[in-house]
Each structure stands twice: as structure tokens, then as C-alpha cells.
C-alpha positions in Angstrom: 18.6 -14.9 22.1 15.4 -13.5 20.7 14.4 -12.0 24.0 18.0 -10.6 24.5 17.8 -9.1 21.0 14.4 -7.4 21.8 15.8 -5.9 25.1 18.9 -4.6 23.2 16.5 -3.0 20.6 14.4 -1.4 23.2 17.3 0.0 25.1 18.7 1.5 21.9 15.4 3.0 21.3 15.3 4.7 24.6 18.8 6.0 24.2 18.0 7.4 20.9 14.8 9.1 21.9 16.4 12.1 23.6 18.5 12.7 20.6 15.6 12.6 18.1 12.8 14.4 19.9 14.5 17.8 19.9 14.6 17.6 16.0 11.1 16.4 15.5 8.1 18.6 14.4 4.8 17.3 14.0 3.1 17.8 10.6 0.7 20.5 10.4 -2.7 19.8 8.7 -4.1 22.5 6.6 -7.9 23.5 7.3 -9.1 24.3 3.9 -11.5 22.2 2.0 -12.2 19.4 4.3 -13.4 16.1 2.9 -16.8 15.6 4.8 -18.4 12.5 5.6 -21.4 11.4 3.5 -24.2 13.9 3.7 -26.9 11.2 3.5 -28.0 10.3 7.1 -28.7 6.7 6.1 -25.1 6.5 4.7 -23.8 7.7 8.0 -25.7 5.2 10.0 -24.6 2.3 7.8 -21.5 0.5 9.2 -20.7 -0.9 5.7 -19.9 2.5 4.2 -16.2 2.1 5.6 -16.2 5.7 6.3 -13.5 6.9 8.8 -14.2 8.7 11.9 -11.4 11.1 11.0 -12.3 11.9 7.5 -12.5 15.5 8.2 -8.6 15.6 8.3 -8.5 14.7 4.7 -8.6 17.2 1.7 -10.0 16.4 -1.8 -8.1 17.3 -4.9 -8.9 16.6 -8.7 -5.5 16.8 -10.5 -4.9 17.4 -14.1 -2.8 14.8 -15.7 -1.7 13.9 -19.3 -4.5 11.3 -19.4 -7.3 13.1 -17.5 -8.3 14.1 -14.1 -7.2 12.0 -11.0 -9.0 12.2 -7.8 -7.0 12.1 -4.7 -7.3 12.8 -1.0 -4.5 13.9 1.1 -3.6 14.4 4.8 -0.8 16.5 5.9 1.7 18.6 3.9 5.3 17.8 2.8 8.0 17.9 5.5 11.7 18.3 4.8 13.1 15.3 2.8 10.4 12.8 4.3 8.6 10.8 1.7 4.8 10.8 1.2 2.9 7.6 1.6 0.9 7.1 -1.5 -1.7 4.3 -2.0 -3.4 2.8 -5.0 -6.3 0.5 -4.7 -7.3 -2.7 -6.3 -10.0 -3.0 -9.2 -13.4 -3.0 -7.8 -12.6 -0.9 -4.8 -11.6 2.7 -4.1 -9.4 4.1 -1.5 -12.0 3.9 1.2 -13.0 0.4 0.6 -9.4 -0.7 0.1 -7.4 1.0 2.8 -9.8 2.6 5.6 -9.6 -0.4 7.9 -5.7 -0.5 7.6 -5.1 3.1 7.8 -7.6 3.6 10.8 -6.0 1.0 12.8 -4.5 2.6 15.8 -0.8 1.5 15.6 -0.9 2.3 12.0 -2.2 5.9 12.8 0.9 6.2 15.2 3.3 5.7 12.1 1.3 7.5 9.4 0.8 10.8 11.5 4.4 11.6 10.9 4.1 11.3 7.0 2.0 12.9 4.3 -0.6 10.2 3.3 -2.1 10.6 -0.3 -4.7 8.0 -1.6 -5.1 7.9 -5.3 -8.4 6.8 -6.9 -8.2 5.3 -10.2 -10.3 7.3 -12.8 -13.9 7.2 -12.2 -13.6 4.8 -9.2 -14.2 7.4 -6.4 -17.4 7.6 -4.4 -19.9 9.6 -6.4 -17.9 9.6 -9.6 -19.9 10.6 -12.7 -20.1 7.9 -15.4 -17.7 8.3 -18.2 -19.3 9.2 -21.6 -19.9 6.8 -24.4 -16.6 6.0 -26.1 -14.5 7.0 -23.4 -11.1 5.4 -23.6 -10.0 4.3 -20.1 -6.2 4.8 -19.7 -4.0 1.7 -20.1 -2.1 0.3 -17.0 1.0 2.2 -18.3 -0.8 5.4 -18.7 -2.3 5.1 -15.1 1.4 4.8 -13.8 2.3 7.8 -16.0 -0.5 9.9 -14.3 1.2 9.6 -11.0 4.1 12.2 -11.5 1.5 14.9 -11.9 0.4 13.9 -8.4 3.9 14.2 -7.0 4.6 17.4 -8.7 1.3 19.1 -7.7 2.0 18.4 -4.0 5.7 19.0 -4.2 6.6 15.4 -3.0 10.3 14.6 -3.4 9.5 10.9 -3.5 7.0 8.4 -2.1 6.6 5.1 -0.5 4.0 3.3 -2.4 1.3 1.0 -1.0 -0.6 -0.8 -3.7 -3.1 -3.7 -3.7 -3.7 -5.9 -6.8 -4.2 -3.7 -9.8 -2.9 -0.7 -7.8 0.1 -2.8 -6.8 0.7 -3.4 -10.6 0.3 0.4 -11.3 2.8 1.5 -8.6 5.3 -1.2 -9.7 5.0 0.2 -13.2 5.4 3.7 -11.8 8.7 2.7 -10.1 10.0 1.1 -13.2 9.3 4.3 -15.3 10.1 6.9 -12.6 12.5 5.1 -10.2 13.8 8.4 -8.8 10.3 9.2 -7.4 10.0 5.9 -5.5 11.7 5.2 -2.2 10.0 2.0 -1.3 7.0 -0.1 -2.2 4.5 -2.3 -0.4 2.9 -4.5 -3.2 0.0 -6.6 -1.9 -1.6 -9.4 -4.2 0.5 -8.3 -7.2 0.4 -10.3 -10.3 3.3 -9.5 -12.7 2.0 -11.5 -15.6 -0.4 -10.4 -18.4 -3.5 -12.4 -19.2 -3.0 -15.4 -21.7 -5.7 -16.4 -24.1 -7.1 -19.0 -21.8 -7.3 -16.6 -18.9 -8.8 -14.1 -21.2 -11.5 -16.5 -22.5 -12.2 -17.5 -18.9 -12.7 -13.9 -17.9 -15.0 -13.3 -20.7 -17.0 -16.4 -19.9 -17.3 -15.3 -16.3 -18.5 -12.0 -17.5 -21.4 -13.7 -19.3 -22.5 -16.0 -16.5 -21.9 -13.6 -13.5 -22.7 -10.2 -12.5 -19.7 -7.7 -12.5 -19.6 -7.4 -8.6 -19.5 -11.3 -8.3 -16.8 -11.5 -11.1 -14.7 -8.9 -9.1 -15.2 -10.7 -6.0 -13.5 -13.8 -7.3 -10.5 -11.6 -8.0 -10.5 -10.2 -4.4 -11.2 -13.2 -2.3 -10.2 -16.8 -2.1 -12.6 -19.6 -3.2 -12.9 -20.7 0.4 -14.1 -17.2 1.5 -16.6 -16.9 -1.4 -18.0 -20.6 -0.6 -18.5 -19.6 3.0 -20.0 -16.3 2.0 -18.5 -14.7 5.0 -19.9 -11.5 6.3 -16.9 -9.6 4.7 -17.7 -10.9 1.4 -21.3 -10.0 1.7 -20.4 -6.6 2.6 -17.9 -6.0 -0.2 -20.5 -7.5 -2.7 -22.9 -4.7 -1.5 -20.3 -1.9 -1.6 -18.9 -2.9 -5.0 -22.4 -2.9 -6.4 -23.7 0.3 -4.7 -20.7 2.5 -4.1 -18.5 2.2 -7.3 -20.0 3.3 -10.7 -20.6 0.0 -12.5 -19.9 1.3 -16.1 -16.6 2.8 -14.9 -15.6 -0.3 -13.0 -16.2 -2.4 -16.2 -13.7 -0.1 -18.0 -11.1 -0.5 -15.3 -11.7 -4.3 -15.1 -11.4 -4.6 -18.8 -8.0 -2.8 -18.8 -6.5 -4.6 -16.0 -7.3 -8.0 -17.6 -5.6 -6.6 -20.8 -2.4 -5.6 -19.0 0.9 -6.8 -20.4 3.7 -8.6 -18.4 5.5 -6.3 -15.9 8.6 -7.2 -17.8 10.9 -7.6 -14.7 13.7 -10.2 -14.1 16.0 -10.8 -11.1 19.5 -9.1 -11.8 21.9 -11.5 -13.3 19.4 -13.9 -14.7 19.2 -12.2 -18.1 21.4 -9.5 -19.8 20.4 -6.0 -18.8 17.6 -7.2 -16.6 15.1 -4.7 -15.5 13.8 -4.8 -11.9 12.5 -2.7 -9.2 15.5 -0.6 -7.7 13.9 0.4 -4.4 13.2 -1.7 -1.4 9.9 -3.8 -1.9 7.7 -5.6 0.6 5.5 -8.3 -1.1 2.4 -9.3 0.8 0.0 -12.1 0.3 -2.3 -14.3 2.3 -1.6 -18.0 2.2 -5.1 -18.5 1.0 -5.4 -15.7 -1.5 -6.1 -16.0 -5.2 -3.0 -14.0 -6.1 -0.7 -16.0 -4.1 0.9 -17.9 -7.3 1.5 -14.3 -8.8 3.1 -12.9 -5.9 5.4 -15.9 -5.4 6.5 -15.5 -9.1 7.0 -11.7 -8.6 9.2 -12.5 -5.7 11.3 -14.8 -7.9 11.9 -11.9 -10.3 13.0 -9.1 -7.8 16.4 -8.5 -6.2 16.4 -10.7 -3.1 18.8 -8.3 -1.1 16.1 -5.6 -1.4 13.0 -7.6 -1.3 10.8 -8.7 1.6 8.2 -11.5 1.0 5.6 -11.5 3.7 3.1 -14.5 3.5 0.4 -14.2 6.0 -0.9 -17.4 7.6 -4.6 -17.9 7.8 -5.3 -14.9 5.6 -7.5 -14.5 2.7 -7.6 -12.2 -0.3 -7.5 -8.8 1.7 -4.9 -9.0 4.4 -5.1 -5.3 5.0 -8.6 -5.6 6.0 -8.5 -8.9 7.9 -5.2 -8.5 9.6 -4.3 -5.0 9.9 -2.4 -5.5 13.1 0.1 -8.0 11.5 0.5 -5.8 8.4 1.1 -2.7 10.5 4.0 -4.4 12.4 5.5 -5.6 9.2 5.2 -2.1 7.7 7.0 -0.8 10.8 10.1 -3.1 10.3 9.9 -2.3 6.6 10.2 1.4 7.3 13.1 0.7 9.9 14.9 -1.3 7.3 14.9 1.9 5.1 16.3 4.0 7.9 13.3 5.2 9.9 13.2 4.5 13.4 9.7 4.1 15.0 9.0 4.8 18.6 5.5 3.3 18.9 3.5 2.3 21.9 4.1 -1.4 22.6 1.3 -3.0 24.5 3.3 -6.1 24.9 5.5 -4.5 27.4 4.2 -4.8 31.1 6.2 -1.7 32.0 4.2 0.7 29.8 5.0 2.2 26.5 8.0 3.5 24.8 7.8 7.2 25.4 6.2 9.6 22.9 5.6 8.1 19.4 7.8 9.5 16.8 9.5 8.7 13.5 12.4 10.0 11.8 15.5 8.9 9.9 18.6 8.4 11.9 22.2 7.3 11.3 22.4 3.6 11.7 25.1 1.2 12.7 23.2 -2.0 11.3 25.4 -3.8 8.7 22.2 -4.2 6.4 22.6 -0.4 5.7 25.0 0.7 2.9 24.7 4.4 3.9 23.3 6.4 6.9 21.6 9.8 7.1 23.6 12.5 8.5 20.7 14.3 10.0 17.2 14.0 11.2 15.9 15.2 7.7 19.2 14.5 5.9 19.8 13.3 2.4 17.9 10.2 1.0 19.9 7.1 2.0 20.3 4.2 -0.3 19.8 1.3 2.1 19.9 -2.4 1.4 16.8 -3.7 3.0 16.6 -7.2 4.1 13.5 -9.2 5.2 12.9 -8.9 8.8 10.8 -11.3 11.0 8.2 -9.8 13.3 10.1 -11.5 16.2 13.3 -9.5 15.9 15.1 -7.1 13.7 18.3 -8.8 13.4 17.2 -11.8 11.3 17.7 -12.1 7.6 14.9 -14.2 6.0 13.6 -13.4 2.7 10.3 -15.1 3.3 8.3 -14.2 6.6 5.4 -16.6 7.5 3.2 -14.5 9.8 0.8 -16.6 11.9 -2.1 -15.1 13.9 
């Protein structure tokens, strides 16, 4: 049945291809203000810098917000009613350290080239950031979320699909709770919806006294097994966190993240007037990640009819770095659940690739959708998104165990 389902899906994609290609136009990338790769020759020769070979496509912006400047990089320009993909990194990282491996993955590039992509760096966390002055008050997690509408307005986005990791996932979830009309979907990796209790707070303080800041942050990013094994990835990130991110600025962000409040969400029907995320959500965590318990609890507080829980087998704390292929596949299905059809090269097909990569919103006949779009760039649909296994689109399963 799975093989038959795959053939039907492929046949449908081929039939729809001729209909959609006529209405597609590629995004035009403006040429002004390129974000150049590092000027230091030693940095260019260092494979640990996580710099992309296509960084010249990206444009830098410093955007004024009610709580200070926000550094972002963007590729592409708004097109019709298509949402932008907006990312927010974890504490200890920046957009390069957190997302370059994932967004440089070939199949992911096939998807993202049809969207505007906007990477947001938390205040003072970008490469080369100046140190904040003495007495600077770092924005709270709520204020970090309240800075994002300025980004949306600056670029003229109608709404966004957010991809966040750890602290960035918390910020994007808070953003979606405060400004639900600006968010069409969320991919939240390693999210912890709970604030720190007194015991956790004391443990964090003690760790800060006995460990360096990079090592303290590493215990947030990686599993104990990864740290004990001291893998090459852990060693590389220890070096990058210590050398690339301003340590004083990082300390402020770290302190604020550990002072966060509960996300204050509840599954509809469990409490009166329950607040929850209204958009489709894909939760992602490795089965050996320090954030596993937090993500499981977050899943229990979200609407199961619009939530996908992706638990990646044999994965540690950074699945977007260690398993970008599996995450890309899941992201493709997540977009399809929201009404986007992807025609992507499929190397698993012996007969070649599905013709011409493209992505657009189409009318759908699947029963999981409550409404459908009337045109290629039609009005925004409100789709009911179910979890979908990477083995087939027709299966409804609210927890996906992805093995590698």
C-alpha cells in the first residue's frame, strides 16, 4: 500500500506540473549591498567558520525596533502572497552557526529558492557585533518577540513561516502568540515551554561558577553523550562559540533566556479560555537531545490536529546540523500540509527526477485541508495540518519517529 501511495502521489505531481509551471516566476534577487564572506584570509581558509559558498546572495540590514537594532540577513524579495521563511537561532549561536548547514543542504535549497529567506540574529549575537555598553539592559524574551513585527513591516512580508531552535523557538512561539495573524506556520526545534524553577536557576548559577561560558552553553546545545565523547562537532562549536560570538553579549542573552517565564500555552479544551498556537506547528527534537522532555511537554500543550511531532532517532542536540537531509524531507511534507506542493528532485527514483523544481500553493482535494487556494498566489488558506510520515503523505500520525 505504501508503494502504491507513492506512485499515486508521483503521478498526481506530474499531472499538476503543467498546470502550475505557467504561473510560476522565480524570485529576483536584488544586487545591492552584498553580504561578503569574511575579509580575513585565515577565516576563509578555516572550515570551522560555517560560511556559505553562496553568501554573496544575502543582504545585510540593521532594523530599528522598539527595543533596539536588530541585525538580519535576507535573500530574495516578497512575491505575491507567499510567506517569508524567518529563522531565529539558539542561545550561544547566530544564524550562521545555527542554520548554515541546514540551509546549504542541496534539497533544502531547492525548497527555499522559491521563498524569501530572512535570518534574524538576536541583539549583539551576530559575527563582529560590538560589545554592549556597561549597564545595557538586554531585551526580555517577550521583548525579543515584540521586535519581530518591525522586521515583517520593514520588508513588507504579509506573514512568515518561522524556523526556530531552542531560545529562538521560544521567541518565535511567543511571537506567534502575540501576533498570530503574522505567522502561517512554525518549525520549533528543541523548544522548552517552561520557565526556570529555583532549583534549575541555582544549578545554572553553580555551573556558571565552575565552567566557562562556552562549556555552559554547550551543555544546553548537546547531549551528555555527545559532550562525553567530545565529538569533532562539539569541539568545533566550542571553538566557534568562544571566538565568533561576543562573550559579554552572549552572557546577557544567556541570562535572559534562563530568566524566561512559562510560555503559558494549554491544549484547547483542557482549561477554560486556553491559549495555544493557532498556526500549524512542527516540533522537532533528537531522541538523545537535552531538550527532549521540554519538547514532549510542549507537544502535550498544543492542538493535536495542527501539530506534528518529529522525534529523530539517533540524533543529538542539533538535528539541523547532524541530519539536514531528514529534516529537509520533514519540512517539505510540512509545507505540503499547509497547501504548498513541492516538485523536487528525488534521487530515489531510478527513472530520473520529477521535472523542474517548483513550489506554489494549489487547490487540494486532500481531506486534511479545510479550505483550498483558488489560484497560484491566491488568498491564504487555513489548513488543518496533520503529522505526516516521511514514508507517505496519507498517513495521520501525530508522532513521527525518523530513523537514519
